[in-house]
PyMOL Python script that loads the backbone (N, CA, C, O; Angstrom):
from pymol import cmd

cmd.read_pdbstr("""\
ATOM      1  N   MET A   1       0.759  -1.179   0.044  1.00  0.00           N
ATOM      2  CA  MET A   1      -0.015   0.034   0.097  1.00  0.00           C
ATOM      3  C   MET A   1       0.888   1.318  -0.006  1.00  0.00           C
ATOM      4  O   MET A   1       1.932   1.344   0.647  1.00  0.00           O
ATOM      5  N   SER A   2       0.536   2.371  -0.788  1.00  0.00           N
ATOM      6  CA  SER A   2       0.995   3.422  -0.747  1.00  0.00           C
ATOM      7  C   SER A   2       0.434   4.828  -0.210  1.00  0.00           C
ATOM      8  O   SER A   2      -0.717   4.861   0.228  1.00  0.00           O
ATOM      9  N   LEU A   3       1.002   5.664  -0.227  1.00  0.00           N
ATOM     10  CA  LEU A   3       0.447   6.940   0.189  1.00  0.00           C
ATOM     11  C   LEU A   3      -0.357   7.741  -1.108  1.00  0.00           C
ATOM     12  O   LEU A   3      -0.566   8.953  -1.044  1.00  0.00           O
ATOM     13  N   ARG A   4      -0.716   7.042  -2.108  1.00  0.00           N
ATOM     14  CA  ARG A   4      -1.305   7.779  -3.178  1.00  0.00           C
ATOM     15  C   ARG A   4      -2.771   7.922  -2.812  1.00  0.00           C
ATOM     16  O   ARG A   4      -3.420   8.864  -3.265  1.00  0.00           O
ATOM     17  N   THR A   5      -3.395   6.879  -1.884  1.00  0.00           N
ATOM     18  CA  THR A   5      -4.799   7.092  -1.325  1.00  0.00           C
ATOM     19  C   THR A   5      -4.970   8.192  -0.136  1.00  0.00           C
ATOM     20  O   THR A   5      -6.088   8.392   0.337  1.00  0.00           O
ATOM     21  N   VAL A   6      -3.889   8.860   0.306  1.00  0.00           N
ATOM     22  CA  VAL A   6      -3.983   9.639   1.448  1.00  0.00           C
ATOM     23  C   VAL A   6      -3.926  11.070   0.881  1.00  0.00           C
ATOM     24  O   VAL A   6      -3.000  11.333   0.113  1.00  0.00           O
ATOM     25  N   PRO A   7      -4.753  11.937   1.162  1.00  0.00           N
ATOM     26  CA  PRO A   7      -4.905  13.285   0.571  1.00  0.00           C
ATOM     27  C   PRO A   7      -3.703  14.206   1.057  1.00  0.00           C
ATOM     28  O   PRO A   7      -3.229  14.095   2.188  1.00  0.00           O
ATOM     29  N   THR A   8      -3.251  15.115   0.130  1.00  0.00           N
ATOM     30  CA  THR A   8      -2.217  15.849   0.402  1.00  0.00           C
ATOM     31  C   THR A   8      -2.384  16.630   1.644  1.00  0.00           C
ATOM     32  O   THR A   8      -1.346  16.990   2.200  1.00  0.00           O
ATOM     33  N   ALA A   9      -3.447  16.933   2.141  1.00  0.00           N
ATOM     34  CA  ALA A   9      -3.739  17.806   3.259  1.00  0.00           C
ATOM     35  C   ALA A   9      -3.522  16.898   4.403  1.00  0.00           C
ATOM     36  O   ALA A   9      -3.042  17.426   5.406  1.00  0.00           O
ATOM     37  N   SER A  10      -3.764  15.724   4.446  1.00  0.00           N
ATOM     38  CA  SER A  10      -3.481  14.760   5.382  1.00  0.00           C
ATOM     39  C   SER A  10      -2.132  14.436   5.702  1.00  0.00           C
ATOM     40  O   SER A  10      -1.827  14.271   6.883  1.00  0.00           O
ATOM     41  N   LEU A  11      -1.237  14.318   4.744  1.00  0.00           N
ATOM     42  CA  LEU A  11       0.131  14.235   4.711  1.00  0.00           C
ATOM     43  C   LEU A  11       0.775  15.484   5.514  1.00  0.00           C
ATOM     44  O   LEU A  11       1.514  15.398   6.495  1.00  0.00           O
ATOM     45  N   GLU A  12       0.302  16.733   4.838  1.00  0.00           N
ATOM     46  CA  GLU A  12       0.600  17.966   5.539  1.00  0.00           C
ATOM     47  C   GLU A  12       0.327  18.100   6.825  1.00  0.00           C
ATOM     48  O   GLU A  12       1.182  18.630   7.534  1.00  0.00           O
ATOM     49  N   THR A  13      -0.849  17.677   7.371  1.00  0.00           N
ATOM     50  CA  THR A  13      -1.117  17.563   8.855  1.00  0.00           C
ATOM     51  C   THR A  13       0.000  16.777   9.429  1.00  0.00           C
ATOM     52  O   THR A  13       0.769  17.319  10.223  1.00  0.00           O
ATOM     53  N   LEU A  14       0.132  15.638   9.113  1.00  0.00           N
ATOM     54  CA  LEU A  14       1.187  14.693   9.683  1.00  0.00           C
ATOM     55  C   LEU A  14       2.576  15.458   9.739  1.00  0.00           C
ATOM     56  O   LEU A  14       3.177  15.553  10.809  1.00  0.00           O
ATOM     57  N   LEU A  15       3.061  15.989   8.592  1.00  0.00           N
ATOM     58  CA  LEU A  15       4.306  16.576   8.579  1.00  0.00           C
ATOM     59  C   LEU A  15       4.387  17.774   9.635  1.00  0.00           C
ATOM     60  O   LEU A  15       5.415  18.045  10.255  1.00  0.00           O
ATOM     61  N   ARG A  16       3.368  18.347   9.742  1.00  0.00           N
ATOM     62  CA  ARG A  16       3.117  19.714  10.620  1.00  0.00           C
ATOM     63  C   ARG A  16       3.207  19.218  12.299  1.00  0.00           C
ATOM     64  O   ARG A  16       3.801  19.834  13.185  1.00  0.00           O
ATOM     65  N   ALA A  17       2.485  18.003  12.443  1.00  0.00           N
ATOM     66  CA  ALA A  17       2.567  17.537  13.829  1.00  0.00           C
ATOM     67  C   ALA A  17       3.970  16.879  14.063  1.00  0.00           C
ATOM     68  O   ALA A  17       4.379  17.017  15.216  1.00  0.00           O
ATOM     69  N   LEU A  18       4.735  16.239  13.269  1.00  0.00           N
ATOM     70  CA  LEU A  18       6.098  16.093  13.517  1.00  0.00           C
ATOM     71  C   LEU A  18       6.986  17.089  13.661  1.00  0.00           C
ATOM     72  O   LEU A  18       7.876  16.979  14.503  1.00  0.00           O
ATOM     73  N   HIS A  19       6.880  18.207  12.868  1.00  0.00           N
ATOM     74  CA  HIS A  19       7.567  19.607  13.077  1.00  0.00           C
ATOM     75  C   HIS A  19       7.516  20.042  14.311  1.00  0.00           C
ATOM     76  O   HIS A  19       8.504  20.533  14.857  1.00  0.00           O
ATOM     77  N   LYS A  20       6.260  19.903  14.947  1.00  0.00           N
ATOM     78  CA  LYS A  20       5.808  20.664  16.151  1.00  0.00           C
ATOM     79  C   LYS A  20       6.064  19.607  17.390  1.00  0.00           C
ATOM     80  O   LYS A  20       5.810  19.913  18.555  1.00  0.00           O
ATOM     81  N   ALA A  21       6.552  18.435  17.035  1.00  0.00           N
ATOM     82  CA  ALA A  21       6.747  17.379  17.878  1.00  0.00           C
ATOM     83  C   ALA A  21       5.770  17.010  18.840  1.00  0.00           C
ATOM     84  O   ALA A  21       5.938  16.769  20.035  1.00  0.00           O
ATOM     85  N   GLN A  22       4.553  16.994  18.055  1.00  0.00           N
ATOM     86  CA  GLN A  22       3.196  16.587  18.637  1.00  0.00           C
ATOM     87  C   GLN A  22       3.092  15.120  18.602  1.00  0.00           C
ATOM     88  O   GLN A  22       2.293  14.643  19.407  1.00  0.00           O
ATOM     89  N   ILE A  23       3.830  14.175  17.720  1.00  0.00           N
ATOM     90  CA  ILE A  23       3.644  12.942  17.709  1.00  0.00           C
ATOM     91  C   ILE A  23       5.108  12.171  17.412  1.00  0.00           C
ATOM     92  O   ILE A  23       5.845  12.603  16.526  1.00  0.00           O
ATOM     93  N   PRO A  24       5.465  11.029  18.195  1.00  0.00           N
ATOM     94  CA  PRO A  24       6.646  10.447  18.129  1.00  0.00           C
ATOM     95  C   PRO A  24       6.701   9.488  16.963  1.00  0.00           C
ATOM     96  O   PRO A  24       5.693   9.015  16.437  1.00  0.00           O
ATOM     97  N   CYS A  25       7.949   9.231  16.591  1.00  0.00           N
ATOM     98  CA  CYS A  25       8.097   7.947  15.542  1.00  0.00           C
ATOM     99  C   CYS A  25       9.134   6.950  16.368  1.00  0.00           C
ATOM    100  O   CYS A  25       9.980   7.221  17.220  1.00  0.00           O
ATOM    101  N   PRO A  26       8.775   5.823  15.840  1.00  0.00           N
ATOM    102  CA  PRO A  26       7.845   5.196  14.541  1.00  0.00           C
ATOM    103  C   PRO A  26       6.412   5.478  15.089  1.00  0.00           C
ATOM    104  O   PRO A  26       5.999   5.479  16.249  1.00  0.00           O
ATOM    105  N   LEU A  27       5.750   5.729  13.849  1.00  0.00           N
ATOM    106  CA  LEU A  27       4.329   6.291  14.027  1.00  0.00           C
ATOM    107  C   LEU A  27       3.520   5.088  14.547  1.00  0.00           C
ATOM    108  O   LEU A  27       3.879   3.927  14.353  1.00  0.00           O
ATOM    109  N   ARG A  28       2.333   5.457  15.265  1.00  0.00           N
ATOM    110  CA  ARG A  28       1.469   4.226  15.689  1.00  0.00           C
ATOM    111  C   ARG A  28       0.077   4.761  15.506  1.00  0.00           C
ATOM    112  O   ARG A  28      -0.208   5.957  15.553  1.00  0.00           O
ATOM    113  N   ALA A  29      -0.697   3.859  15.311  1.00  0.00           N
ATOM    114  CA  ALA A  29      -2.264   4.083  15.220  1.00  0.00           C
ATOM    115  C   ALA A  29      -2.848   5.205  16.130  1.00  0.00           C
ATOM    116  O   ALA A  29      -3.491   6.151  15.675  1.00  0.00           O
ATOM    117  N   ASP A  30      -2.568   5.021  17.480  1.00  0.00           N
ATOM    118  CA  ASP A  30      -3.216   5.858  18.394  1.00  0.00           C
ATOM    119  C   ASP A  30      -2.543   7.393  18.273  1.00  0.00           C
ATOM    120  O   ASP A  30      -3.249   8.344  18.608  1.00  0.00           O
ATOM    121  N   THR A  31      -1.352   7.600  17.853  1.00  0.00           N
ATOM    122  CA  THR A  31      -0.814   8.879  17.860  1.00  0.00           C
ATOM    123  C   THR A  31      -1.353   9.347  16.582  1.00  0.00           C
ATOM    124  O   THR A  31      -1.478  10.571  16.537  1.00  0.00           O
ATOM    125  N   LEU A  32      -1.688   8.742  15.588  1.00  0.00           N
ATOM    126  CA  LEU A  32      -2.232   9.181  14.207  1.00  0.00           C
ATOM    127  C   LEU A  32      -3.765   9.597  14.616  1.00  0.00           C
ATOM    128  O   LEU A  32      -4.335  10.501  14.003  1.00  0.00           O
ATOM    129  N   ALA A  33      -4.312   8.984  15.539  1.00  0.00           N
ATOM    130  CA  ALA A  33      -5.655   9.522  15.862  1.00  0.00           C
ATOM    131  C   ALA A  33      -5.888  10.612  16.686  1.00  0.00           C
ATOM    132  O   ALA A  33      -6.961  11.202  16.806  1.00  0.00           O
ATOM    133  N   CYS A  34      -4.654  10.902  17.351  1.00  0.00           N
ATOM    134  CA  CYS A  34      -4.529  12.015  18.289  1.00  0.00           C
ATOM    135  C   CYS A  34      -4.536  13.303  17.342  1.00  0.00           C
ATOM    136  O   CYS A  34      -5.026  14.343  17.783  1.00  0.00           O
ATOM    137  N   ILE A  35      -4.053  13.263  16.168  1.00  0.00           N
ATOM    138  CA  ILE A  35      -3.978  14.602  14.971  1.00  0.00           C
ATOM    139  C   ILE A  35      -4.942  14.337  14.243  1.00  0.00           C
ATOM    140  O   ILE A  35      -4.931  15.040  13.233  1.00  0.00           O
ATOM    141  N   GLY A  36      -6.044  13.418  14.307  1.00  0.00           N
ATOM    142  CA  GLY A  36      -7.302  13.445  13.304  1.00  0.00           C
ATOM    143  C   GLY A  36      -7.053  12.702  12.233  1.00  0.00           C
ATOM    144  O   GLY A  36      -7.752  12.932  11.247  1.00  0.00           O
ATOM    145  N   LEU A  37      -6.008  11.629  12.140  1.00  0.00           N
ATOM    146  CA  LEU A  37      -5.762  10.800  10.893  1.00  0.00           C
ATOM    147  C   LEU A  37      -6.202   9.699  11.020  1.00  0.00           C
ATOM    148  O   LEU A  37      -5.714   8.917  10.203  1.00  0.00           O
ATOM    149  N   GLN A  38      -7.209   9.094  11.956  1.00  0.00           N
ATOM    150  CA  GLN A  38      -7.584   7.831  12.330  1.00  0.00           C
ATOM    151  C   GLN A  38      -8.045   7.146  11.038  1.00  0.00           C
ATOM    152  O   GLN A  38      -7.663   6.011  10.752  1.00  0.00           O
ATOM    153  N   GLU A  39      -8.904   7.887  10.235  1.00  0.00           N
ATOM    154  CA  GLU A  39      -9.377   7.328   9.041  1.00  0.00           C
ATOM    155  C   GLU A  39      -8.395   7.188   7.917  1.00  0.00           C
ATOM    156  O   GLU A  39      -8.784   6.730   6.842  1.00  0.00           O
ATOM    157  N   ARG A  40      -7.090   7.566   8.098  1.00  0.00           N
ATOM    158  CA  ARG A  40      -6.053   7.414   7.057  1.00  0.00           C
ATOM    159  C   ARG A  40      -5.012   6.792   7.652  1.00  0.00           C
ATOM    160  O   ARG A  40      -3.932   6.846   7.063  1.00  0.00           O
ATOM    161  N   GLN A  41      -5.085   6.165   8.769  1.00  0.00           N
ATOM    162  CA  GLN A  41      -4.030   5.454   9.629  1.00  0.00           C
ATOM    163  C   GLN A  41      -3.483   4.119   8.715  1.00  0.00           C
ATOM    164  O   GLN A  41      -2.275   3.973   8.530  1.00  0.00           O
ATOM    165  N   GLU A  42      -4.282   3.350   8.271  1.00  0.00           N
ATOM    166  CA  GLU A  42      -3.866   2.121   7.534  1.00  0.00           C
ATOM    167  C   GLU A  42      -2.865   2.425   6.415  1.00  0.00           C
ATOM    168  O   GLU A  42      -1.783   1.839   6.447  1.00  0.00           O
ATOM    169  N   PRO A  43      -3.128   3.278   5.442  1.00  0.00           N
ATOM    170  CA  PRO A  43      -2.113   3.446   4.503  1.00  0.00           C
ATOM    171  C   PRO A  43      -0.972   4.180   4.813  1.00  0.00           C
ATOM    172  O   PRO A  43       0.113   3.970   4.270  1.00  0.00           O
ATOM    173  N   ILE A  44      -1.196   5.172   5.799  1.00  0.00           N
ATOM    174  CA  ILE A  44       0.122   5.768   6.378  1.00  0.00           C
ATOM    175  C   ILE A  44       1.037   4.887   7.144  1.00  0.00           C
ATOM    176  O   ILE A  44       2.260   4.880   7.010  1.00  0.00           O
ATOM    177  N   LEU A  45       0.264   4.048   8.063  1.00  0.00           N
ATOM    178  CA  LEU A  45       1.365   3.047   8.672  1.00  0.00           C
ATOM    179  C   LEU A  45       1.673   2.003   7.713  1.00  0.00           C
ATOM    180  O   LEU A  45       2.739   1.448   7.981  1.00  0.00           O
ATOM    181  N   ALA A  46       1.122   1.583   6.744  1.00  0.00           N
ATOM    182  CA  ALA A  46       1.689   0.662   5.803  1.00  0.00           C
ATOM    183  C   ALA A  46       2.819   1.139   5.028  1.00  0.00           C
ATOM    184  O   ALA A  46       3.747   0.370   4.777  1.00  0.00           O
ATOM    185  N   ALA A  47       2.821   2.397   4.610  1.00  0.00           N
ATOM    186  CA  ALA A  47       3.938   3.079   4.075  1.00  0.00           C
ATOM    187  C   ALA A  47       5.005   3.551   5.029  1.00  0.00           C
ATOM    188  O   ALA A  47       6.149   3.518   4.577  1.00  0.00           O
ATOM    189  N   LEU A  48       4.850   3.982   6.253  1.00  0.00           N
ATOM    190  CA  LEU A  48       5.868   4.505   6.903  1.00  0.00           C
ATOM    191  C   LEU A  48       6.046   3.933   8.180  1.00  0.00           C
ATOM    192  O   LEU A  48       6.747   4.594   8.945  1.00  0.00           O
ATOM    193  N   ARG A  49       5.517   2.706   8.666  1.00  0.00           N
ATOM    194  CA  ARG A  49       5.673   1.946   9.730  1.00  0.00           C
ATOM    195  C   ARG A  49       7.168   1.615   9.905  1.00  0.00           C
ATOM    196  O   ARG A  49       7.831   1.210   8.949  1.00  0.00           O
ATOM    197  N   GLY A  50       7.689   1.789  11.119  1.00  0.00           N
ATOM    198  CA  GLY A  50       9.044   1.407  11.480  1.00  0.00           C
ATOM    199  C   GLY A  50      10.089   2.514  11.028  1.00  0.00           C
ATOM    200  O   GLY A  50      11.279   2.291  11.253  1.00  0.00           O
ATOM    201  N   LEU A  51       9.749   3.580  10.465  1.00  0.00           N
ATOM    202  CA  LEU A  51      10.667   4.559   9.969  1.00  0.00           C
ATOM    203  C   LEU A  51      11.011   5.479  11.178  1.00  0.00           C
ATOM    204  O   LEU A  51      10.101   5.722  11.971  1.00  0.00           O
ATOM    205  N   ASP A  52      12.238   6.005  11.386  1.00  0.00           N
ATOM    206  CA  ASP A  52      12.403   6.898  12.446  1.00  0.00           C
ATOM    207  C   ASP A  52      11.948   8.478  11.790  1.00  0.00           C
ATOM    208  O   ASP A  52      11.569   8.620  10.627  1.00  0.00           O
ATOM    209  N   GLU A  53      12.053   9.430  12.635  1.00  0.00           N
ATOM    210  CA  GLU A  53      11.515  10.702  12.225  1.00  0.00           C
ATOM    211  C   GLU A  53      12.276  11.146  10.908  1.00  0.00           C
ATOM    212  O   GLU A  53      11.543  11.358   9.942  1.00  0.00           O
ATOM    213  N   PRO A  54      13.428  11.292  10.753  1.00  0.00           N
ATOM    214  CA  PRO A  54      13.926  11.794   9.761  1.00  0.00           C
ATOM    215  C   PRO A  54      13.701  10.960   8.360  1.00  0.00           C
ATOM    216  O   PRO A  54      13.784  11.574   7.297  1.00  0.00           O
ATOM    217  N   GLY A  55      13.415   9.550   8.376  1.00  0.00           N
ATOM    218  CA  GLY A  55      12.663   8.836   7.318  1.00  0.00           C
ATOM    219  C   GLY A  55      11.390   9.286   6.901  1.00  0.00           C
ATOM    220  O   GLY A  55      11.085   9.530   5.734  1.00  0.00           O
ATOM    221  N   VAL A  56      10.522   9.407   8.067  1.00  0.00           N
ATOM    222  CA  VAL A  56       9.312   9.719   7.707  1.00  0.00           C
ATOM    223  C   VAL A  56       9.210  11.130   7.107  1.00  0.00           C
ATOM    224  O   VAL A  56       8.584  11.318   6.064  1.00  0.00           O
ATOM    225  N   ARG A  57       9.903  12.239   7.850  1.00  0.00           N
ATOM    226  CA  ARG A  57       9.899  13.336   7.131  1.00  0.00           C
ATOM    227  C   ARG A  57      10.390  13.519   5.748  1.00  0.00           C
ATOM    228  O   ARG A  57       9.921  14.339   4.958  1.00  0.00           O
ATOM    229  N   ALA A  58      11.399  12.674   5.494  1.00  0.00           N
ATOM    230  CA  ALA A  58      11.709  12.635   3.902  1.00  0.00           C
ATOM    231  C   ALA A  58      10.800  12.219   3.083  1.00  0.00           C
ATOM    232  O   ALA A  58      10.538  12.872   2.072  1.00  0.00           O
ATOM    233  N   VAL A  59      10.109  10.960   3.407  1.00  0.00           N
ATOM    234  CA  VAL A  59       9.004  10.486   2.655  1.00  0.00           C
ATOM    235  C   VAL A  59       7.853  11.572   2.298  1.00  0.00           C
ATOM    236  O   VAL A  59       7.436  11.766   1.157  1.00  0.00           O
ATOM    237  N   LEU A  60       7.463  12.166   3.321  1.00  0.00           N
ATOM    238  CA  LEU A  60       6.271  13.158   3.320  1.00  0.00           C
ATOM    239  C   LEU A  60       6.742  14.446   2.429  1.00  0.00           C
ATOM    240  O   LEU A  60       6.050  14.906   1.520  1.00  0.00           O
ATOM    241  N   VAL A  61       8.003  14.956   2.813  1.00  0.00           N
ATOM    242  CA  VAL A  61       8.432  16.068   1.936  1.00  0.00           C
ATOM    243  C   VAL A  61       8.366  15.688   0.410  1.00  0.00           C
ATOM    244  O   VAL A  61       7.819  16.412  -0.422  1.00  0.00           O
ATOM    245  N   ASN A  62       9.035  14.362   0.085  1.00  0.00           N
ATOM    246  CA  ASN A  62       9.320  14.219  -1.353  1.00  0.00           C
ATOM    247  C   ASN A  62       7.722  14.051  -1.899  1.00  0.00           C
ATOM    248  O   ASN A  62       7.505  14.646  -2.955  1.00  0.00           O
ATOM    249  N   VAL A  63       6.727  13.411  -1.386  1.00  0.00           N
ATOM    250  CA  VAL A  63       5.606  13.113  -1.740  1.00  0.00           C
ATOM    251  C   VAL A  63       4.751  14.323  -2.068  1.00  0.00           C
ATOM    252  O   VAL A  63       4.071  14.480  -3.082  1.00  0.00           O
ATOM    253  N   ILE A  64       4.911  15.223  -0.958  1.00  0.00           N
ATOM    254  CA  ILE A  64       4.189  16.450  -0.894  1.00  0.00           C
ATOM    255  C   ILE A  64       4.686  17.365  -2.159  1.00  0.00           C
ATOM    256  O   ILE A  64       3.903  17.889  -2.952  1.00  0.00           O
ATOM    257  N   ALA A  65       6.022  17.466  -2.216  1.00  0.00           N
ATOM    258  CA  ALA A  65       6.578  18.260  -3.303  1.00  0.00           C
ATOM    259  C   ALA A  65       6.458  17.635  -4.654  1.00  0.00           C
ATOM    260  O   ALA A  65       6.404  18.339  -5.662  1.00  0.00           O
ATOM    261  N   GLU A  66       6.403  16.011  -4.712  1.00  0.00           N
ATOM    262  CA  GLU A  66       5.911  15.706  -6.124  1.00  0.00           C
ATOM    263  C   GLU A  66       4.523  16.166  -6.475  1.00  0.00           C
ATOM    264  O   GLU A  66       4.291  16.686  -7.566  1.00  0.00           O
ATOM    265  N   ARG A  67       3.575  15.973  -5.535  1.00  0.00           N
ATOM    266  CA  ARG A  67       2.234  16.364  -6.155  1.00  0.00           C
ATOM    267  C   ARG A  67       2.105  17.655  -6.062  1.00  0.00           C
ATOM    268  O   ARG A  67       1.111  18.033  -6.681  1.00  0.00           O
ATOM    269  N   LYS A  68       2.797  18.663  -5.453  1.00  0.00           N
ATOM    270  CA  LYS A  68       2.517  20.007  -5.897  1.00  0.00           C
ATOM    271  C   LYS A  68       3.324  20.436  -6.987  1.00  0.00           C
ATOM    272  O   LYS A  68       2.960  21.487  -7.514  1.00  0.00           O
ATOM    273  N   GLY A  69       4.375  19.853  -7.470  1.00  0.00           N
ATOM    274  CA  GLY A  69       5.155  19.978  -8.568  1.00  0.00           C
ATOM    275  C   GLY A  69       4.191  19.519  -9.861  1.00  0.00           C
ATOM    276  O   GLY A  69       4.073  20.114 -10.932  1.00  0.00           O
ATOM    277  N   ALA A  70       3.567  18.333  -9.454  1.00  0.00           N
ATOM    278  CA  ALA A  70       2.736  17.832 -10.682  1.00  0.00           C
ATOM    279  C   ALA A  70       1.716  18.747 -11.068  1.00  0.00           C
ATOM    280  O   ALA A  70       1.449  18.905 -12.259  1.00  0.00           O
ATOM    281  N   HIS A  71       1.093  19.396 -10.117  1.00  0.00           N
ATOM    282  CA  HIS A  71      -0.039  20.301 -10.470  1.00  0.00           C
ATOM    283  C   HIS A  71       0.233  21.448 -11.073  1.00  0.00           C
ATOM    284  O   HIS A  71      -0.713  22.112 -11.498  1.00  0.00           O
ATOM    285  N   HIS A  72       1.568  21.912 -11.233  1.00  0.00           N
ATOM    286  CA  HIS A  72       2.026  22.922 -11.968  1.00  0.00           C
ATOM    287  C   HIS A  72       2.617  22.661 -13.394  1.00  0.00           C
ATOM    288  O   HIS A  72       2.918  23.548 -14.193  1.00  0.00           O
ATOM    289  N   GLY A  73       2.732  21.381 -13.586  1.00  0.00           N
ATOM    290  CA  GLY A  73       3.279  21.197 -14.922  1.00  0.00           C
ATOM    291  C   GLY A  73       2.254  20.959 -15.926  1.00  0.00           C
ATOM    292  O   GLY A  73       2.572  20.785 -17.103  1.00  0.00           O
TER     293      GLY A  73
END
""", "prot")
cmd.dss("prot")
cmd.show_as("cartoon", "prot")
cmd.util.cbc("prot")
cmd.orient("prot")
């Protein structure tokens, strides 16, 4: 499973929560629920489970940048 099914806004919410140190890594379902992503936790955890914070940030930044870049082309 990939992050393709997760809306960009949800990925941005997750990245913002990491930036503000609101949730720890590795990611868990309960911490995702704390920031309102309980309905998106399955694909997020499938794609990012076990990654440390720099790894999660790198994936999120790349996916968000790729999506935003694709909209301008």
